[in-house]
N, CA, C, O and the ligand as a Tripos MOL2 file, in Angstrom:
@<TRIPOS>MOLECULE
protein
  237   235    60     0     0
PROTEIN
NO_CHARGES

@<TRIPOS>ATOM
      1 N          11.4370  -28.5340  -17.0660 N.3       1 MET1
      2 CA         11.9380  -28.8220  -15.5860 C.3       1 MET1
      3 C          13.0400  -27.7130  -15.1700 C.2       1 MET1
      4 O          14.0210  -27.3300  -15.8080 O.2       1 MET1
      5 N          12.5980  -27.3450  -13.9810 N.am      2 ILE2
      6 CA         13.5590  -26.3590  -13.5400 C.3       2 ILE2
      7 C          14.7790  -26.8470  -12.6360 C.2       2 ILE2
      8 O          14.6200  -27.5770  -11.6580 O.2       2 ILE2
      9 N          15.9770  -26.3800  -13.0530 N.am      3 GLU3
     10 CA         17.1830  -26.9360  -12.3360 C.3       3 GLU3
     11 C          17.2200  -26.2480  -11.1060 C.2       3 GLU3
     12 O          17.0500  -25.0360  -10.9770 O.2       3 GLU3
     13 N          17.5140  -27.3040   -9.9340 N.am      4 VAL4
     14 CA         17.6760  -26.4250   -8.5310 C.3       4 VAL4
     15 C          19.2350  -26.8020   -8.1980 C.2       4 VAL4
     16 O          19.7140  -27.9150   -8.4150 O.2       4 VAL4
     17 N          19.8240  -25.8900   -7.7340 N.am      5 THR5
     18 CA         20.9860  -26.0640   -7.3340 C.3       5 THR5
     19 C          21.4700  -25.3830   -5.9800 C.2       5 THR5
     20 O          21.2680  -24.1940   -5.7350 O.2       5 THR5
     21 N          22.0540  -26.1620   -5.2230 N.am      6 GLU6
     22 CA         22.1910  -25.7780   -3.8120 C.3       6 GLU6
     23 C          23.3370  -24.8070   -3.9870 C.2       6 GLU6
     24 O          24.2850  -25.0500   -4.7340 O.2       6 GLU6
     25 N          23.2110  -23.6100   -3.2160 N.am      7 ARG7
     26 CA         24.2860  -22.6460   -3.0980 C.3       7 ARG7
     27 C          24.6710  -22.4640   -1.5350 C.2       7 ARG7
     28 O          23.8140  -22.2520   -0.6770 O.2       7 ARG7
     29 N          26.0260  -22.5670   -1.2680 N.am      8 LYS8
     30 CA         26.4730  -22.6940    0.0050 C.3       8 LYS8
     31 C          27.0540  -21.2720    0.1740 C.2       8 LYS8
     32 O          26.9660  -20.7360    1.2790 O.2       8 LYS8
     33 N          27.6840  -20.5870   -0.9300 N.am      9 ASP9
     34 CA         28.5830  -19.6410   -0.8400 C.3       9 ASP9
     35 C          27.7870  -18.2120   -0.9230 C.2       9 ASP9
     36 O          28.3680  -17.1460   -0.7200 O.2       9 ASP9
     37 N          26.4220  -18.3040   -1.2360 N.am     10 VAL10
     38 CA         25.7250  -16.7850   -1.1850 C.3      10 VAL10
     39 C          24.3680  -17.0690   -0.3420 C.2      10 VAL10
     40 O          23.7770  -18.1460   -0.2600 O.2      10 VAL10
     41 N          24.0550  -15.9540    0.2040 N.am     11 TRP11
     42 CA         22.7800  -15.9790    1.1240 C.3      11 TRP11
     43 C          21.8640  -15.3560    0.2980 C.2      11 TRP11
     44 O          22.1630  -14.5260   -0.5600 O.2      11 TRP11
     45 N          20.5650  -15.8160    0.5920 N.am     12 PRO12
     46 CA         19.4280  -15.2770    0.2160 C.3      12 PRO12
     47 C          19.3350  -13.7190    0.6050 C.2      12 PRO12
     48 O          19.6200  -13.4780    1.7780 O.2      12 PRO12
     49 N          19.0220  -12.7590   -0.1060 N.am     13 VAL13
     50 CA         18.9520  -11.3500    0.3310 C.3      13 VAL13
     51 C          17.4970  -10.9360    0.1920 C.2      13 VAL13
     52 O          16.7590  -11.3290   -0.7120 O.2      13 VAL13
     53 N          17.1250  -10.0460    1.2420 N.am     14 CYS14
     54 CA         15.9020   -9.5970    1.3330 C.3      14 CYS14
     55 C          15.4910   -8.7180    0.0990 C.2      14 CYS14
     56 O          16.3450   -7.9960   -0.4170 O.2      14 CYS14
     57 N          14.2870   -8.7530   -0.3610 N.am     15 PRO15
     58 CA         13.9040   -7.9640   -1.5020 C.3      15 PRO15
     59 C          13.5340   -6.5440   -1.1300 C.2      15 PRO15
     60 O          13.3970   -5.6860   -2.0020 O.2      15 PRO15
     61 N          13.3880   -6.3160    0.0190 N.am     16 HIS16
     62 CA         13.0090   -4.9920    0.5440 C.3      16 HIS16
     63 C          14.0570   -4.1410    1.0570 C.2      16 HIS16
     64 O          13.9150   -2.9340    0.8610 O.2      16 HIS16
     65 N          15.1870   -4.5820    1.7410 N.am     17 CYS17
     66 CA         16.1510   -3.8560    2.2650 C.3      17 CYS17
     67 C          17.3230   -4.4870    1.6140 C.2      17 CYS17
     68 O          18.3910   -3.9310    1.8690 O.2      17 CYS17
     69 N          17.3660   -5.3530    0.9580 N.am     18 GLU18
     70 CA         18.6020   -6.0290    0.2960 C.3      18 GLU18
     71 C          19.8150   -6.3850    1.2940 C.2      18 GLU18
     72 O          21.0100   -6.3460    1.0000 O.2      18 GLU18
     73 N          19.3310   -6.6920    2.3680 N.am     19 GLU19
     74 CA         20.2070   -7.1420    3.6330 C.3      19 GLU19
     75 C          20.4350   -8.8360    3.2710 C.2      19 GLU19
     76 O          19.6160   -9.5450    2.6860 O.2      19 GLU19
     77 N          21.5390   -9.1810    3.6990 N.am     20 GLU20
     78 CA         21.4830  -10.7150    3.6100 C.3      20 GLU20
     79 C          20.6200  -11.3810    4.8760 C.2      20 GLU20
     80 O          20.7970  -11.0260    6.0410 O.2      20 GLU20
     81 N          19.8070  -12.2460    4.5300 N.am     21 LEU21
     82 CA         19.0290  -12.9100    5.4940 C.3      21 LEU21
     83 C          19.8030  -13.9830    6.4160 C.2      21 LEU21
     84 O          19.8290  -15.1900    6.1770 O.2      21 LEU21
     85 N          20.3210  -13.4590    7.3200 N.am     22 GLU22
     86 CA         21.1500  -14.4440    8.1310 C.3      22 GLU22
     87 C          19.9070  -15.5010    8.8230 C.2      22 GLU22
     88 O          20.1920  -16.6850    8.9990 O.2      22 GLU22
     89 N          18.9940  -15.1540    9.0670 N.am     23 GLY23
     90 CA         18.0300  -15.8810    9.6110 C.3      23 GLY23
     91 C          16.5710  -15.2370    9.0920 C.2      23 GLY23
     92 O          16.5060  -14.1350    8.5470 O.2      23 GLY23
     93 N          15.5180  -16.0150    9.3230 N.am     24 ILE24
     94 CA         14.2580  -15.6890    8.8780 C.3      24 ILE24
     95 C          13.3710  -15.8600   10.1350 C.2      24 ILE24
     96 O          13.2330  -16.8920   10.7920 O.2      24 ILE24
     97 N          12.8260  -14.7190   10.3350 N.am     25 HIS25
     98 CA         11.8390  -14.7630   11.4190 C.3      25 HIS25
     99 C          10.4430  -15.1630   11.3200 C.2      25 HIS25
    100 O           9.9610  -14.9840   10.2020 O.2      25 HIS25
    101 N           9.7700  -15.5940   12.0840 N.am     26 TYR26
    102 CA          8.2180  -16.0040   11.7120 C.3      26 TYR26
    103 C           7.5200  -15.8610   13.0440 C.2      26 TYR26
    104 O           7.9850  -15.9950   14.1760 O.2      26 TYR26
    105 N           6.2730  -15.5520   12.6420 N.am     27 GLU27
    106 CA          5.3720  -15.4220   13.6380 C.3      27 GLU27
    107 C           4.1970  -16.1090   13.2910 C.2      27 GLU27
    108 O           3.7800  -16.1290   12.1330 O.2      27 GLU27
    109 N           3.5610  -16.7530   14.3630 N.am     28 GLN28
    110 CA          2.3870  -17.6500   14.1030 C.3      28 GLN28
    111 C           1.1720  -16.9060   14.1710 C.2      28 GLN28
    112 O           1.0340  -16.1310   15.1170 O.2      28 GLN28
    113 N           0.2110  -17.0250   13.2610 N.am     29 LEU29
    114 CA         -0.9980  -16.3470   13.3560 C.3      29 LEU29
    115 C          -2.0160  -17.3450   13.6100 C.2      29 LEU29
    116 O          -2.1960  -18.2490   12.7950 O.2      29 LEU29
    117 N          -2.7320  -17.2510   14.7280 N.am     30 ARG30
    118 CA         -3.7070  -18.4010   14.9400 C.3      30 ARG30
    119 C          -5.1610  -17.5790   14.7150 C.2      30 ARG30
    120 O          -5.3620  -16.4270   15.0980 O.2      30 ARG30
    121 N          -5.9750  -18.2970   14.1200 N.am     31 GLY31
    122 CA         -7.4790  -17.8130   14.1090 C.3      31 GLY31
    123 C          -8.1630  -19.1150   14.2990 C.2      31 GLY31
    124 O          -7.5560  -20.1830   14.3790 O.2      31 GLY31
    125 N          -9.4920  -18.9800   14.3700 N.am     32 LYS32
    126 CA        -10.3800  -19.8710   14.7710 C.3      32 LYS32
    127 C         -10.4140  -21.1940   13.7800 C.2      32 LYS32
    128 O         -10.6350  -22.3370   14.1790 O.2      32 LYS32
    129 N         -10.1610  -20.8310   12.4600 N.am     33 PHE33
    130 CA        -10.1160  -21.8550   11.4910 C.3      33 PHE33
    131 C          -8.9110  -21.9760   10.5370 C.2      33 PHE33
    132 O          -8.8950  -22.6340    9.4970 O.2      33 PHE33
    133 N          -7.9530  -21.2760   11.0240 N.am     34 PHE34
    134 CA         -6.7610  -21.2150   10.3190 C.3      34 PHE34
    135 C          -5.5250  -21.0830   11.3830 C.2      34 PHE34
    136 O          -5.7240  -20.5870   12.4920 O.2      34 PHE34
    137 N          -4.2460  -21.5530   10.9830 N.am     35 ARG35
    138 CA         -3.0420  -21.2120   11.5940 C.3      35 ARG35
    139 C          -2.1790  -21.0810   10.4120 C.2      35 ARG35
    140 O          -2.0630  -21.9430    9.5410 O.2      35 ARG35
    141 N          -1.5750  -19.9290   10.4390 N.am     36 ARG36
    142 CA         -0.5700  -19.4580    9.4040 C.3      36 ARG36
    143 C           0.8640  -19.1250   10.0440 C.2      36 ARG36
    144 O           1.0040  -18.7950   11.2220 O.2      36 ARG36
    145 N           1.9350  -19.2550    9.0990 N.am     37 PHE37
    146 CA          3.0540  -18.5120    9.6840 C.3      37 PHE37
    147 C           3.3580  -17.5600    8.6720 C.2      37 PHE37
    148 O           3.2660  -17.7830    7.4650 O.2      37 PHE37
    149 N           3.8180  -16.2150    9.3320 N.am     38 VAL38
    150 CA          4.2090  -15.1760    8.5740 C.3      38 VAL38
    151 C           5.7070  -14.9800    8.6910 C.2      38 VAL38
    152 O           6.2650  -14.7880    9.7710 O.2      38 VAL38
    153 N           6.2530  -15.0320    7.6690 N.am     39 TYR39
    154 CA          7.9010  -15.0060    7.5270 C.3      39 TYR39
    155 C           8.2410  -13.4960    7.3180 C.2      39 TYR39
    156 O           7.7170  -12.7700    6.4730 O.2      39 TYR39
    157 N           9.2600  -13.1160    8.2770 N.am     40 PHE40
    158 CA          9.5440  -11.5130    7.7740 C.3      40 PHE40
    159 C          11.1780  -11.5650    8.0060 C.2      40 PHE40
    160 O          11.8510  -12.4150    8.5910 O.2      40 PHE40
    161 N          11.5820  -10.3240    7.3230 N.am     41 CYS41
    162 CA         13.0710  -10.2790    7.3610 C.3      41 CYS41
    163 C          13.4560   -9.8410    8.7690 C.2      41 CYS41
    164 O          12.7670   -9.1650    9.5330 O.2      41 CYS41
    165 N          14.6940  -10.3500    8.9860 N.am     42 SER42
    166 CA         15.2000  -10.0710   10.6470 C.3      42 SER42
    167 C          15.6910   -8.5450   10.6040 C.2      42 SER42
    168 O          15.9090   -7.9970   11.6850 O.2      42 SER42
    169 N          15.8520   -7.9200    9.5610 N.am     43 HIS43
    170 CA         16.3240   -6.6580    9.4400 C.3      43 HIS43
    171 C          15.4290   -5.5120    9.5180 C.2      43 HIS43
    172 O          15.5040   -4.5660   10.3020 O.2      43 HIS43
    173 N          14.4920   -5.7420    8.5130 N.am     44 CYS44
    174 CA         13.5320   -4.4880    8.3320 C.3      44 CYS44
    175 C          12.0980   -4.9890    8.7170 C.2      44 CYS44
    176 O          11.1450   -4.2170    8.8250 O.2      44 CYS44
    177 N          12.0170   -6.3690    8.9200 N.am     45 HIS45
    178 CA         10.5910   -6.8630    9.5560 C.3      45 HIS45
    179 C           9.6750   -6.8510    8.4980 C.2      45 HIS45
    180 O           8.4930   -6.9850    8.8160 O.2      45 HIS45
    181 N          10.0030   -6.6960    7.0800 N.am     46 LYS46
    182 CA          8.9390   -6.6580    6.2090 C.3      46 LYS46
    183 C           8.6400   -8.2280    5.9910 C.2      46 LYS46
    184 O           9.4510   -9.1070    6.2830 O.2      46 LYS46
    185 N           7.4170   -8.4500    5.4600 N.am     47 VAL47
    186 CA          6.9240   -9.8060    5.0720 C.3      47 VAL47
    187 C           7.4880  -10.2790    3.9380 C.2      47 VAL47
    188 O           7.5560   -9.5840    2.9250 O.2      47 VAL47
    189 N           7.9500  -11.5220    4.0030 N.am     48 LEU48
    190 CA          8.5640  -12.2070    2.9870 C.3      48 LEU48
    191 C           7.7400  -13.2880    2.3680 C.2      48 LEU48
    192 O           7.9390  -13.6740    1.2160 O.2      48 LEU48
    193 N           6.6660  -13.8470    3.2720 N.am     49 GLY49
    194 CA          6.0520  -14.8930    2.6950 C.3      49 GLY49
    195 C           5.0470  -15.3820    3.8620 C.2      49 GLY49
    196 O           5.2640  -15.2730    5.0690 O.2      49 GLY49
    197 N           3.9450  -15.9230    3.2790 N.am     50 VAL50
    198 CA          3.0280  -16.6930    4.2910 C.3      50 VAL50
    199 C           2.7660  -17.9290    4.0010 C.2      50 VAL50
    200 O           2.3090  -18.2080    2.8920 O.2      50 VAL50
    201 N           2.9960  -18.8470    4.9040 N.am     51 SER51
    202 CA          2.7060  -20.4110    4.7860 C.3      51 SER51
    203 C           1.6310  -20.9580    5.5770 C.2      51 SER51
    204 O           1.2140  -20.3320    6.5520 O.2      51 SER51
    205 N           1.2210  -21.8980    5.2930 N.am     52 GLU52
    206 CA          0.2460  -22.7600    6.2520 C.3      52 GLU52
    207 C           1.3190  -23.5900    7.3270 C.2      52 GLU52
    208 O           1.1060  -23.8210    8.5170 O.2      52 GLU52
    209 N           2.4140  -23.9230    6.6030 N.am     53 ARG53
    210 CA          3.1360  -25.0720    7.4140 C.3      53 ARG53
    211 C           4.7160  -24.2330    7.5220 C.2      53 ARG53
    212 O           5.2380  -23.4120    6.7670 O.2      53 ARG53
    213 N           5.1410  -24.8030    8.7050 N.am     54 LYS54
    214 CA          6.6290  -24.1060    9.0280 C.3      54 LYS54
    215 C           7.4650  -24.1690    7.7660 C.2      54 LYS54
    216 O           8.0700  -23.2000    7.3070 O.2      54 LYS54
    217 N           7.4530  -25.2870    7.2820 N.am     55 SER55
    218 CA          8.5230  -25.7820    6.2410 C.3      55 SER55
    219 C           8.2800  -25.4190    4.7520 C.2      55 SER55
    220 O           9.1640  -25.5200    3.9020 O.2      55 SER55
    221 N           6.9400  -24.9630    4.4800 N.am     56 PHE56
    222 CA          6.7590  -24.7870    2.9690 C.3      56 PHE56
    223 C           6.3510  -23.2090    2.7630 C.2      56 PHE56
    224 O           5.6530  -22.5460    3.5290 O.2      56 PHE56
    225 N           6.9220  -22.8000    1.6110 N.am     57 TRP57
    226 CA          6.7060  -21.3680    1.3720 C.3      57 TRP57
    227 C           5.4130  -21.2410    0.2120 C.2      57 TRP57
    228 O           5.3260  -21.9910   -0.7610 O.2      57 TRP57
    229 N           4.5580  -20.2730    0.4890 N.am     58 VAL58
    230 CA          3.6830  -20.0010   -0.3850 C.3      58 VAL58
    231 C           3.4640  -18.4130   -0.5020 C.2      58 VAL58
    232 O           3.0970  -17.7400    0.4620 O.2      58 VAL58
    233 N           3.7200  -17.8900   -1.7510 N.am     59 SER59
    234 CA          3.8210  -16.4330   -1.8120 C.3      59 SER59
    235 C           2.4660  -15.7380   -2.0850 C.2      59 SER59
    236 O           2.4060  -14.5110   -2.1620 O.2      59 SER59
    237 ZN         14.9180   -6.7210    4.8410 Zn       60 ZN60
@<TRIPOS>BOND
     1     1     2 1
     2     2     3 1
     3     3     4 2
     4     3     5 am
     5     5     6 1
     6     6     7 1
     7     7     8 2
     8     7     9 am
     9     9    10 1
    10    10    11 1
    11    11    12 2
    12    11    13 am
    13    13    14 1
    14    14    15 1
    15    15    16 2
    16    15    17 am
    17    17    18 1
    18    18    19 1
    19    19    20 2
    20    19    21 am
    21    21    22 1
    22    22    23 1
    23    23    24 2
    24    23    25 am
    25    25    26 1
    26    26    27 1
    27    27    28 2
    28    27    29 am
    29    29    30 1
    30    30    31 1
    31    31    32 2
    32    31    33 am
    33    33    34 1
    34    34    35 1
    35    35    36 2
    36    35    37 am
    37    37    38 1
    38    38    39 1
    39    39    40 2
    40    39    41 am
    41    41    42 1
    42    42    43 1
    43    43    44 2
    44    43    45 am
    45    45    46 1
    46    46    47 1
    47    47    48 2
    48    47    49 am
    49    49    50 1
    50    50    51 1
    51    51    52 2
    52    51    53 am
    53    53    54 1
    54    54    55 1
    55    55    56 2
    56    55    57 am
    57    57    58 1
    58    58    59 1
    59    59    60 2
    60    59    61 am
    61    61    62 1
    62    62    63 1
    63    63    64 2
    64    63    65 am
    65    65    66 1
    66    66    67 1
    67    67    68 2
    68    67    69 am
    69    69    70 1
    70    70    71 1
    71    71    72 2
    72    71    73 am
    73    73    74 1
    74    74    75 1
    75    75    76 2
    76    75    77 am
    77    77    78 1
    78    78    79 1
    79    79    80 2
    80    79    81 am
    81    81    82 1
    82    82    83 1
    83    83    84 2
    84    83    85 am
    85    85    86 1
    86    86    87 1
    87    87    88 2
    88    87    89 am
    89    89    90 1
    90    90    91 1
    91    91    92 2
    92    91    93 am
    93    93    94 1
    94    94    95 1
    95    95    96 2
    96    95    97 am
    97    97    98 1
    98    98    99 1
    99    99   100 2
   100    99   101 am
   101   101   102 1
   102   102   103 1
   103   103   104 2
   104   103   105 am
   105   105   106 1
   106   106   107 1
   107   107   108 2
   108   107   109 am
   109   109   110 1
   110   110   111 1
   111   111   112 2
   112   111   113 am
   113   113   114 1
   114   114   115 1
   115   115   116 2
   116   115   117 am
   117   117   118 1
   118   118   119 1
   119   119   120 2
   120   119   121 am
   121   121   122 1
   122   122   123 1
   123   123   124 2
   124   123   125 am
   125   125   126 1
   126   126   127 1
   127   127   128 2
   128   127   129 am
   129   129   130 1
   130   130   131 1
   131   131   132 2
   132   131   133 am
   133   133   134 1
   134   134   135 1
   135   135   136 2
   136   135   137 am
   137   137   138 1
   138   138   139 1
   139   139   140 2
   140   139   141 am
   141   141   142 1
   142   142   143 1
   143   143   144 2
   144   143   145 am
   145   145   146 1
   146   146   147 1
   147   147   148 2
   148   147   149 am
   149   149   150 1
   150   150   151 1
   151   151   152 2
   152   151   153 am
   153   153   154 1
   154   154   155 1
   155   155   156 2
   156   155   157 am
   157   157   158 1
   158   158   159 1
   159   159   160 2
   160   159   161 am
   161   161   162 1
   162   162   163 1
   163   163   164 2
   164   163   165 am
   165   165   166 1
   166   166   167 1
   167   167   168 2
   168   167   169 am
   169   169   170 1
   170   170   171 1
   171   171   172 2
   172   171   173 am
   173   173   174 1
   174   174   175 1
   175   175   176 2
   176   175   177 am
   177   177   178 1
   178   178   179 1
   179   179   180 2
   180   179   181 am
   181   181   182 1
   182   182   183 1
   183   183   184 2
   184   183   185 am
   185   185   186 1
   186   186   187 1
   187   187   188 2
   188   187   189 am
   189   189   190 1
   190   190   191 1
   191   191   192 2
   192   191   193 am
   193   193   194 1
   194   194   195 1
   195   195   196 2
   196   195   197 am
   197   197   198 1
   198   198   199 1
   199   199   200 2
   200   199   201 am
   201   201   202 1
   202   202   203 1
   203   203   204 2
   204   203   205 am
   205   205   206 1
   206   206   207 1
   207   207   208 2
   208   207   209 am
   209   209   210 1
   210   210   211 1
   211   211   212 2
   212   211   213 am
   213   213   214 1
   214   214   215 1
   215   215   216 2
   216   215   217 am
   217   217   218 1
   218   218   219 1
   219   219   220 2
   220   219   221 am
   221   221   222 1
   222   222   223 1
   223   223   224 2
   224   223   225 am
   225   225   226 1
   226   226   227 1
   227   227   228 2
   228   227   229 am
   229   229   230 1
   230   230   231 1
   231   231   232 2
   232   231   233 am
   233   233   234 1
   234   234   235 1
   235   235   236 2
@<TRIPOS>SUBSTRUCTURE
     1 MET1         2 RESIDUE 1 A MET
     2 ILE2         6 RESIDUE 1 A ILE
     3 GLU3        10 RESIDUE 1 A GLU
     4 VAL4        14 RESIDUE 1 A VAL
     5 THR5        18 RESIDUE 1 A THR
     6 GLU6        22 RESIDUE 1 A GLU
     7 ARG7        26 RESIDUE 1 A ARG
     8 LYS8        30 RESIDUE 1 A LYS
     9 ASP9        34 RESIDUE 1 A ASP
    10 VAL10       38 RESIDUE 1 A VAL
    11 TRP11       42 RESIDUE 1 A TRP
    12 PRO12       46 RESIDUE 1 A PRO
    13 VAL13       50 RESIDUE 1 A VAL
    14 CYS14       54 RESIDUE 1 A CYS
    15 PRO15       58 RESIDUE 1 A PRO
    16 HIS16       62 RESIDUE 1 A HIS
    17 CYS17       66 RESIDUE 1 A CYS
    18 GLU18       70 RESIDUE 1 A GLU
    19 GLU19       74 RESIDUE 1 A GLU
    20 GLU20       78 RESIDUE 1 A GLU
    21 LEU21       82 RESIDUE 1 A LEU
    22 GLU22       86 RESIDUE 1 A GLU
    23 GLY23       90 RESIDUE 1 A GLY
    24 ILE24       94 RESIDUE 1 A ILE
    25 HIS25       98 RESIDUE 1 A HIS
    26 TYR26      102 RESIDUE 1 A TYR
    27 GLU27      106 RESIDUE 1 A GLU
    28 GLN28      110 RESIDUE 1 A GLN
    29 LEU29      114 RESIDUE 1 A LEU
    30 ARG30      118 RESIDUE 1 A ARG
    31 GLY31      122 RESIDUE 1 A GLY
    32 LYS32      126 RESIDUE 1 A LYS
    33 PHE33      130 RESIDUE 1 A PHE
    34 PHE34      134 RESIDUE 1 A PHE
    35 ARG35      138 RESIDUE 1 A ARG
    36 ARG36      142 RESIDUE 1 A ARG
    37 PHE37      146 RESIDUE 1 A PHE
    38 VAL38      150 RESIDUE 1 A VAL
    39 TYR39      154 RESIDUE 1 A TYR
    40 PHE40      158 RESIDUE 1 A PHE
    41 CYS41      162 RESIDUE 1 A CYS
    42 SER42      166 RESIDUE 1 A SER
    43 HIS43      170 RESIDUE 1 A HIS
    44 CYS44      174 RESIDUE 1 A CYS
    45 HIS45      178 RESIDUE 1 A HIS
    46 LYS46      182 RESIDUE 1 A LYS
    47 VAL47      186 RESIDUE 1 A VAL
    48 LEU48      190 RESIDUE 1 A LEU
    49 GLY49      194 RESIDUE 1 A GLY
    50 VAL50      198 RESIDUE 1 A VAL
    51 SER51      202 RESIDUE 1 A SER
    52 GLU52      206 RESIDUE 1 A GLU
    53 ARG53      210 RESIDUE 1 A ARG
    54 LYS54      214 RESIDUE 1 A LYS
    55 SER55      218 RESIDUE 1 A SER
    56 PHE56      222 RESIDUE 1 A PHE
    57 TRP57      226 RESIDUE 1 A TRP
    58 VAL58      230 RESIDUE 1 A VAL
    59 SER59      234 RESIDUE 1 A SER
    60 ZN60       237 GROUP 0 **** ****
């Protein structure tokens, strides 16, 4: 079992530009048969992850 600990004193850091992620931006991609959300860094705009749903991350 992996232990999950909530941290409020540190922010996640973008793996690309190493800036702290104050907010994560996302763009909705719509196709005929799919709808996906692409999450990207608000600083460098590099993609952090893609998800089918807004609240769930899939890398
Ligand atoms: Zn970045």
